[in-house]
C-alpha positions in Angstrom: -57.8 138.0 109.3 -58.8 138.1 112.9 -62.2 139.5 111.9 -62.7 136.4 109.6 -61.7 134.0 112.4 -64.0 135.8 114.8 -66.9 135.6 112.4 -66.4 131.9 111.9 -66.1 131.4 115.6 -69.4 133.3 116.2 -71.1 131.3 113.5 -70.0 128.0 115.1 -71.2 129.2 118.5 -74.6 130.1 116.9 -74.8 126.6 115.3 -73.7 124.9 118.6 -76.4 126.9 120.6 -79.0 126.0 118.0 -78.1 122.3 118.2 -78.1 122.4 122.0 -81.6 124.0 122.0 -82.9 121.3 119.6 -81.4 118.6 121.8 -83.1 120.1 124.9 -86.4 120.3 123.1 -86.1 116.7 122.0 -85.2 115.7 125.6 -88.3 117.4 127.0 -90.5 115.8 124.3 -89.1 112.3 125.2 -89.6 112.9 128.9 -93.2 114.0 128.2 -93.8 110.9 126.1 -92.2 108.7 128.7 -94.6 110.1 131.3 -97.6 109.3 129.0 -96.3 105.7 128.4 -95.8 105.2 132.2 -99.4 106.4 132.7 -100.8 104.0 130.2 -98.5 101.1 131.0 -101.1 99.0 132.9 -103.6 99.4 130.1 -101.1 98.6 127.5 -100.0 95.5 129.4 -103.7 94.4 129.8 -104.3 94.9 126.1 -101.2 92.9 125.1 -102.3 90.1 127.5 -105.7 90.1 125.8 -104.2 89.9 122.4 -101.9 87.0 123.6 -104.9 85.1 124.9 -106.9 85.8 121.7 -104.1 84.4 119.6 -103.9 81.3 121.9 -107.7 80.8 121.5 -107.4 81.1 117.7 -104.6 78.6 117.6 -106.7 76.1 119.7 -109.7 76.6 117.4 -107.5 76.2 114.3 -106.3 72.8 115.6 -109.9 71.7 116.3 -111.0 72.7 112.8 -108.0 71.0 111.1 -108.8 67.8 113.1 -112.5 68.0 112.1 -111.6 68.5 108.5 -109.2 65.6 108.6 -111.8 63.3 110.0 -114.4 64.4 107.4 -111.9 63.8 104.6 -111.2 60.3 105.9 -114.9 59.6 106.1 -115.5 60.9 102.7 -112.7 58.8 101.2 -114.0 55.7 102.9 -117.5 56.3 101.7 -116.2 57.0 98.2 -114.2 53.8 98.2 -117.2 51.8 99.4 -119.4 53.2 96.7 -116.8 52.6 94.0 -116.4 49.0 95.1 -120.1 48.3 95.3 -120.6 49.8 91.8 -117.6 47.8 90.5 -119.1 44.6 91.9 -122.5 45.5 90.3 -120.8 46.0 87.0 -118.8 42.8 87.2 -121.8 40.6 88.4 -124.4 42.3 86.2 -124.4 39.7 83.4 -123.0 36.7 85.1 -124.8 36.3 88.4 -128.2 37.8 88.8 -128.5 36.9 92.4 -125.1 38.5 93.2 -126.2 41.6 91.4 -129.4 41.8 93.4 -127.5 41.2 96.7 -125.1 44.0 95.8 -128.1 46.3 94.9 -129.6 45.4 98.2 -126.3 46.2 100.0 -126.2 49.5 98.1 -129.7 50.4 99.1 -128.9 49.5 102.8 -125.8 51.6 102.6 -127.7 54.6 101.2 -130.3 54.2 103.9 -127.6 53.9 106.6 -125.9 57.0 105.2 -129.1 59.0 105.2 -129.7 58.4 109.0 -128.4 61.5 110.8 -125.8 61.1 113.5 
């Protein structure tokens, strides 16, 4: 019986020593990794600041693009509305008032010329 208890005790000691050795190895590895992180800390900090600035720039550019697209959409809708109204007037005045139709056609021509001017 004492031999059995001694064998179990020795086995537990072997397991405990093995666990302690693994813990010591892990501690050394963590200390080595910590030294490397401390060595590269300024470079890591500079890189993170660069990433932060890049994200800020992207956000600013995104706002500019969204505002530009909003303006272009509003311009396009206004031009579309003008065109639809002019063609509607042409359709309505086509048979009834020849002078009004020619005025509308002249306005449409002036509008097309005005839209073709860059700027």
